[in-house]
C-alpha positions in Angstrom: 95.0 77.3 103.9 92.4 76.7 101.3 90.0 79.3 102.8 92.8 81.9 102.8 93.6 81.0 99.2 90.1 81.3 98.0 89.4 84.5 99.9 92.6 86.0 98.5 91.6 85.4 94.9 88.0 86.6 95.4 89.1 90.2 96.1 89.3 92.4 93.0 93.0 92.9 92.3 94.8 95.6 90.3 98.2 94.7 88.9 101.1 96.8 90.0 104.8 96.8 90.2 107.0 97.3 93.3 110.7 97.7 93.9 112.3 95.6 96.7 115.8 95.3 97.9 117.4 91.9 97.6 117.0 91.4 101.4 113.2 92.2 101.2 112.8 89.8 98.3 114.7 87.0 100.1 112.6 87.5 103.2 109.4 87.6 101.2 110.3 84.4 99.5 111.1 82.7 102.8 107.8 83.7 104.3 105.9 82.4 101.2 107.8 79.1 101.4 107.1 78.8 105.1 103.4 79.3 104.5 103.4 77.1 101.3 101.9 80.0 99.3 102.9 82.5 96.7 104.7 85.7 97.2 101.8 87.4 95.4 99.6 86.3 98.2 101.9 87.5 101.0 102.3 91.1 99.6 98.7 92.2 99.8 98.4 90.7 103.3 101.5 92.7 104.4 100.1 95.9 102.8 96.7 95.3 104.6 98.6 95.0 108.0 100.5 98.1 107.3 97.5 100.3 106.5 95.3 99.1 109.3 
């Protein structure tokens, strides 16, 4: 997990806002808890998977 954490924060990030449904937010929180990480780390990973 440490390698994922450091590689995540080494990328240049631009702050943005998104709107999520309550269901999406709940699922995002559950995924982050399951991985013992932050929601802010899960979101860019999900976006990367979507655009690949």
